[in-house]
N, C-alpha and C positions, 0 to 999 in steps of 0.2 A: 503494499500501500506506499508506504514514505518514497519506494522508487516512482512509481507510480506519478503520485505527489512531484517528486521534483523531479522528473519529463515534462511535466504541462507546465508549471511555473518557472524551467531553465529560462535564462535568454536566447531572444529569437535570433538567428547572428544577420538576418537581413532586417532587422530593424534598424530605423537609423533617424532617430529621435533629436531635437535640436542640440545642438552643443553644447551640453554645461548643464542638462538634466538631470535628474539621479530620480532613480526605482522610488515611486510612491510607496509613501506612508503612509498604512493605518489612522492614526490623527491627521493629517493633512485631507484624507477622502473623505474623515466625515465632519469637520468642525464649519465649512462653509454651510453644509447646509445644518447644524443642531444650529450656529448663532443667527442662521436664515431663521427658524424657527419661532427662536425666544426674541424677534423684534416682529415674528406675525403677532404674536403673542397680546404687546402693545401695540398695536396699528389699528385695532375699533376705539372708536372713543370711549373714552371711561364716563359714564355718570355723574356729573355732579363734580367731576374734576377737570373743568375748562379754561381754568383761571393756572394749574401744576405744569410748571413750565419742565419741570425733572425727569417728566415720561416721554412727549417730544427728544429731547436730550438721548437718554440713556437708548430710544429707541432706536434713531439717527445715528447714534457709535457706534449700536449693535448693524443695525443694517450697513454701515460702511465697511466694515470690520469685515463682516459676512461678504460682501460685494467686492472688498480687495480682495481676499480669498481663492476667492470664483475664478477672478481674473487672473490672479498668480499661479491658480493650480495647472495648467498645460505651460506656464511658460518654467516653470521650477521641475515639472516631476513627468516623468511618464511610464507607462507598465512594460514592464521587461520583456514579459513574456508573451506580446501579443500587441501587434499590428493594431489590429483592431482597436482595441480597449484604447490606448492611446490615441488613435483617430475620436472617441469618444467619450473621450478625458477633455480634450479642445471644447468638444461639441458642450459637456455640460458646467465648463468655466466661463463658454461663454455667455450660453441662454443662462446660466444659476447668476452670471456677475449682469447684464444685463436687466432679469428679474430683479433684482433687488434693487436696479436704478427704477424701473418703473412703479411700482406695488412702494416705495418710500420716499422719492423723491418728483417723478413725471407726473404720474397721475394722483396723490396728493397737493401738490402745491402749483402744478399747470393748469388741470386742467378740475382738483377740488373732486377729487375721486376717489373712494377708499370700497373695492367691491363687494355688493352683498348679496349674501346667499339666493341661488335661484333652487325651486325646489319643483321638481319634473312631476307630471298627474299623468298616469295615463289610465284613458278609458278606451276597453275593448272593444274594438267594430267587427263588423264579420265582413269576413271573405266569401266568393263562390268560388264553389270548385273549380280550380286552373286559374282564379282570378288573381295567382300573389303572380303572375304570368305578367298582367297586362304595363301599361307605361305608367298608369301612376303610381306603383310597386315597384317601379326600376332603380329604386332608390333606396332597396331593401338590400340589412343586412346578410336575408338570408338567400334572395337572387346572387348578388356576391359570395356567399358561399357555398352556392346549388343547394337548402336545404328546403326544407318542407317544412312549413311553421306548422308547430302546434298550438292552433287559438294563444298567440302570443303575438297578433295586429292587433295595434295600440294608435290610437291619437293621443301625440302628447300635448300636455299646456304647460306654458311656466309661469310659474309665480312669482315675486321677485319678494324678499324679505322684507320688510318696510325698516326696521330697527337692525340693529348690531346685535353679539352678541355680548351679554352682560359679565355671566356668574366665569370665573376662569374655567372649568368644565368644560361649561360650552365655550371658552375662546380657544381652548388645546384642543380640541375639537374642528372647532373654525379655521385654526391655523394650521394644522395637520392637513383638511379636507384642499385648502387654498395650495400649499407647496407641493402634494401630486400631483395639483388635476394641472398637467402643461398644457392644457387644450383652451383653459377657460372651463370648460362645463361646468355648469351648478352655482355656477358665480357669474354677475355681471361684468367680469372681463373676458368672454366667450365673443368671440367676434359672427359675424354673418355667414362666414365662412364655415365653419362648425356643424351648424346646425340649419341642412338645408331644406327641413320638410316637417310637417307635424305628422305626416303618416308616417310610422316607423315602427321596429317590433322590439321586443323584450326579450330578448334567447334567454334558455334555462342553461343549464350549467349540460343538460345529454344536448341539446342543441351545439354549444362550443365544442362539446365535445366530438359530436358528430362532424362540425366544420371542418377540426385539425385534422383526423384522418382520412376524410374524404376530399381532401382537397387543399389543405395546406402541406401538409407531409410528402404527399406527392408531387407539390409541387417542387417544395422543397429538396426533394429526390433527385427530379428530373434535373431540375437547373445547377445543383450539386455534381452529378455525372457530369454534364456539359461541361461547365468549368471545370472539373480534374481534369478531362479529357485533353481538353486544348490547351492546358497548362503544362499538359506532362508533354503531350504529342507537339508541343507548338514553342512554349516558351522555354522549358528546363534545362538548367544549363549543366553541363558539366566541368567539372574541376579545370579543366584548359580552355574550354570553351568561353569567348565571351561572353559575357549576358547577352539576352534575347530581349528585345524589345516588341510593345505594342507593335508600331509602323512595319516590322519588320511580318507581321502575319497580311496575308490574302484579306483582301479587303470585305470579301462574305464571309471570312472568320471572326473579323472584328467585328461585325453585324451582330454572328450570331454571341459571339462572347459579350457582351455587351446586352444582349437583348436575356441574357443566360442571371446576370450578374442584375440587371433590374428586375428581374420577376425574382431570385432571391432574398434579397431585400425587400420586396413586397411580402412576400411568404414568410419570411421571419419577423417583420413587425407585426404580422396577422398573427403570427404563431407566441410572441410575445404577451398581446393584448390580449388575444382569449386564456393565455396563463394567467395572467394578472387577474381577469375577472374572474374565472374556477376557483382561485385560490381567499379572493375575495367575497367571495358570494356569500357566504354566512353572516355578510357585516348588514347584508338587508336588512331593516331598508335605509341603513346609514348611507350617505351620500357618496363614502368609501368605495364603494360596493356599486354602482355606478360606473357604465363604458357603452356609452354611446357607439355606433358603429363607426370602425376607425379607416373606411372605405362607404362610400354610399352608391356608390357607383359599378353596375359591371366594363368590366375596360369593353367589351364589342356593343359598349351601346355609346362610348364615348365620339363625339366628331369634329372635336377643335382640342389645339393644344391648349387653350382655354381650358377645355372640358377636366381635362385630365388633371391640372394641378387644382381646378376648385373643388372637382369630384371625385377625382379615381384616383387621386394619393391623399398618404393624412396629414390632418392639416395640427400635425402635436407643434412646431413653432410658427404657428399661426399669430399668434399673439407677439409675437419676439418681432416677426418681419411687419404686421401692422403699425406696432411703435415706431420701428428704426427703421422702415424703410418706405411700407403707404402710405401713412401720415407726412414725414419730409418730401415724400414725391411729388403728394398732391398740393402741398405747402407750396411747394417751386415752378409746380405750371400753373398755380392763380398766380403766384411775384410774376413770373416772365408772359403770359397771356395776358394778365388783365382782369380774368376770371373772377366771377365774385364767390363767397362765400356757396350758395347755394347753387351752383353752377356744378357736373362735373368733371372731374379732371382725371378722366381715365386714363392716358398713355403717363401720366407722372405716378397716379396710383400701380399700374403695371409696371413701370420700370423698374421705380424703388425698391417694391417688394423683391421684384429678379434681384437686382445691386445689394440688395442686403442677405440673400439667400446668398448670392454671388462668393459675398465678404466673407460671411457664417464658413463654407462651407472649404472656400480654398486656405482658410485660417487651421481648421483642422488636417487639412492633407498640407500644410507647409509645416506642422508639427511632427509628420510621418518620411518627410523625404532628406532628415538633416536642418530643416531651416531655408532648404535652395527658395526662392520667389520665382523663379525661374518653374521649377516641376509641378508648383502646387500651383500651376492658374488652370488647369482641364477642368475644374471646379467653376471656374469663374468663368470660362470660355462657353461652356456648356447652359449655369441659366443667362448668361449674357444674350446666346444664345436663343432659349426660349422666350426672352422677353420679348426679343426684336421680333418672332414666329407669331407672341399672341398681339400684337400691334399691326402689323402683316396683314391675320385673318380678320381683324376685326376692321379693316383698312379694305380690305377686298369685299370683306360681306357687306359692307356697308356702300360700295358699288355697284353691288350682283344686286339689290332689295332696289335701289336706288332705279334702276335698268330695267328692273318686272314692274315698278310700280309705274314706268314710262308708258309701258304696254298693258296697261288698266287695271292691275294686280291690284287687288287690294287686301281681299280678305287670308290668313293667314296660311290657308291650307295651297289657297294660289301664288302666295312667296315662295314657296317652298318646291323644290326639282325632286323630281326620283333619282337622282343623281347625286345629291349634294351630300348626304351621310356616305356616302361611296368615295366620292372625293376629298371628301373632310377626314376620313378614317387612312386613308392612303394617305393623306398630311401628315398628321398629326404623328402616328408612327415613323414615317419619316424624317421625323425630326427631332423624334425622342433620340431615334435610332443612332443618325449621324451624328448630331450632339453628342449624344451619350459617349462618344467614339474618346471625349477629350476626360472624361470622368474615366473612362477602363483605362485608360494610357498613363494617368497621374496614381492609380491601384495598384497596376501593373508597378510601375518601375516603385513606390514605395514597397511592395510587397505584401502589399493586401491580398490580392486576388490569390500569391500563393500562398498564403494561408487560408483564404472561404476554399482551394481546394485542397486543406490539410496536408500541404506537401514538405 
C-alpha cells in the first residue's frame, strides 16, 4: 500500500512548474478557504450594530488576507505529482481571489449588494408519454443524459429571502452555502446564464447513477482510449528521440485529439457534478444538496457557437466572467459608442466575457509550462477565436433575417429556413474543433495530455 501511495504521489518528471515554486503544503491549501469562510460569517448585516465599526474592519482584514492567500497559491506552490492538479491550483487561486474581491469589496461598495438566499420551489407537472422528447423540454437533465424521467418533471419558482441570517447557526449555514456555490445558484448572485428555464427536473439518486453508467462512464472510456492511442502512437518519444509536438500530427489527427479532449472534459465535469450531488443528497432539503443541471441542452440541439457556450457548457465560472469580463466590456462599449445604460452592448458583453476567460485559462496554462508566456497563449487564442466567431455569427444572422424580411417574411416560422440548423451545427463544430487545436497544443506541450492518457 505504501509503495502504491508513493508511486501515485511521486513527482512527475514532465511537470514544468513556475521556477521557484515549491510543493503545495496542507496549510497553504486549507487556509485561504478557511479564512474566507470566517469572513463570510461577518458579511450579512448584524441587527442593532449599524454603528459598530469593528465588525467591518475585522471582516475586511479577513477578506483581504484570504484574497492575498488565494492569489498567492499558484505563484508560490505547485502539485509535484500532477500537471492537471497544478493547472487546477491556478484556477482555484484566481477564482478564489476574485470571488473574495467581488463578495467583500466590489458588490458591497460599488453596487451596495450583499447576496440574499434564494429558495427554489418545485411544483410537479404532468408529461404525456414521450413528451420528454419535445422541444419545450430539450433543456432537461434527462435529455442530456438519455434518461427516462421518473415523475420528476417540475416547474421551478425562485423566492428571494427578505432579510439576512441573524443567528450564528444560520450564519454558519449561509456562509458555507455561499462558499460552495460556484455558480451562485441558491443566491441572488446567480446570473441568467445559469438558470435558463423554469421547466426542469429534480433527478433522484437513482437517476444520477443511471446517468453515470449509461452516458458518462462510456463517454469517458471512449475519449480516454482515443487520447491514449493517439499519444502512444504519435506523440510518445523515446529517450533518444526529440520531443514530438502537436503540430507534428496530421490535421485530421489534431481534430480527433481535440474532440476527444473536449468530450473527456465534459464527461469528467458531469461525473464530478453527479457524484457530489449523490454524496450530499442525504442533506436534503438543505440548499447544500441542491445541484441544478450542469449542462442544459443536448449537444446535437445546439446550432451556434453562442448557444454552445450559453447552454452546452458548464457555467461554473459565470460569476467571475460576469463581474470581470461582461460588465467591463459593456461599460467600455457604451463609453466608446455613446450608448445609454438601457441600450444593449452585446459586442462588449461577448468580447469581455471571452477575454476574461482567455486570461484565466492562459494564466493556468502558464503555471504548467515553466512560466513561458508564449507556450501559454493557446487558451487565449482559443477563447479569442470563439468570441470573434460569436460576433461574426450574430452579424451574419442579422443580415440574413433582414434579407428575409425584405422578401415579405414576418412570422418566426417564415424567417427560419430548413437548412439553418444544418449550417449552424457545421459552423459551431468547425469553430470549436479548429480553435480548440490551440488549447490541445498547449496541453500537449505542458504534459497534461500525457497525464490524461495515463502514460
